[in-house]
C-alpha positions in Angstrom: -0.2 15.5 9.5 3.0 14.7 7.5 3.1 16.2 4.0 6.0 14.9 1.8 5.8 17.1 -1.2 4.6 20.7 -1.6 1.4 19.8 -3.4 0.6 16.9 -1.2 -0.7 14.9 -4.2 -0.4 11.2 -4.9 1.4 11.4 -8.3 1.7 8.9 -11.1 5.4 8.3 -10.3 4.4 6.9 -6.9 2.1 4.3 -8.4 2.7 0.8 -9.8 1.3 1.1 -13.3 2.3 -2.0 -15.3 1.2 -5.6 -14.7 4.9 -6.6 -14.7 5.6 -4.4 -11.7 2.7 -6.0 -9.8 3.9 -9.5 -10.9 7.5 -8.9 -9.6 6.1 -7.7 -6.2 3.7 -10.6 -5.9 6.5 -13.1 -6.8 9.4 -11.7 -4.8 7.9 -9.4 -2.2 8.1 -9.8 1.6 4.6 -10.5 3.0 3.2 -8.7 6.0 -0.4 -9.5 6.9 -3.1 -8.8 9.4 -6.6 -10.3 9.6 -7.9 -7.8 7.1 -5.1 -6.8 4.8 -2.0 -8.3 3.1 0.9 -6.0 2.3 3.7 -7.1 0.0 6.9 -5.0 -0.2 10.0 -5.2 -2.4 13.0 -2.9 -2.9 12.7 -1.3 -6.3 16.1 0.3 -6.8 14.6 3.8 -7.2 14.7 6.7 -4.8 10.9 6.9 -4.4 8.3 4.5 -3.1 5.5 3.2 -5.3 2.1 1.9 -4.3 -0.2 -0.6 -5.9 -3.7 -1.5 -4.7 -5.4 -4.8 -5.4 -8.7 -4.5 -3.7 -11.1 -7.3 -4.7 -14.7 -6.7 -5.6 -15.3 -10.2 -4.2 -14.2 -9.1 -0.8 -15.8 -5.6 -0.9 -18.8 -5.8 -3.2 -19.9 -2.1 -2.7 -17.9 0.3 -4.9 -18.2 3.1 -2.4 -16.6 1.0 0.3 -13.8 -0.1 -2.1 -13.1 3.4 -3.1 -13.1 4.7 0.5 -10.6 2.0 1.4 -8.4 2.9 -1.6 -8.5 6.6 -0.6 -7.5 5.7 2.9 -4.6 3.5 1.8 -3.3 6.1 -0.6 -3.5 8.8 2.1 -1.6 6.7 4.6 1.0 5.9 1.9 1.3 9.6 1.0 1.9 10.6 4.6 4.5 7.9 5.2 6.3 7.8 1.8 9.4 9.5 3.1 10.0 6.5 5.4 9.2 4.0 2.6 11.7 5.3 0.0 13.0 2.8 -2.5 10.1 0.3 -2.0 7.3 -1.1 -4.1 4.3 -1.9 -2.0 1.1 -3.8 -3.0 -1.8 -3.9 -0.6 -4.6 -6.5 -1.1 -7.7 -7.1 0.9 -8.7 -10.3 2.7 -12.2 -11.9 3.0 -13.0 -10.5 6.5 -12.1 -6.9 5.6 -15.1 -5.2 7.4 -14.5 -1.6 8.3 -10.7 -1.1 8.5 -9.4 1.8 10.6 -6.7 4.3 9.7 -4.5 3.2 12.7 -4.7 -0.4 11.5 -3.4 0.6 8.0 -0.6 2.7 9.5 0.5 -0.1 11.8 0.6 -2.5 8.8 2.7 -0.1 6.7 5.1 0.4 9.6 5.3 -3.4 10.1 6.0 -3.8 6.4 8.7 -1.1 6.5 10.5 -2.7 9.5 10.4 -6.2 7.9 11.8 -4.9 4.7 14.7 -3.1 6.4 15.9 -6.3 8.2 
């Protein structure tokens, strides 16, 4: 397991908080997708990466499943945030989300990272 800061927490400065931050990523971000998730990434001009989650109640009606997916996404981001420095990332769900696996999320984040570096 890779831990990037001493406390291992997902702090507020690693989150997209304002609607304008989400809007800029949705408008200008590089899209990387799979059958279950869409990942948008954009260079942010900061030294740290930030994550935003847009998980739809329409796609995952049960709150427990939505929250589990969000926890899984945040954990994957936390483990890989050293490699993602200087990027804003927004992850959204698609209709056929089903039960997404950790390795699938890691693969999507790596694909997004490689696409943004080119």
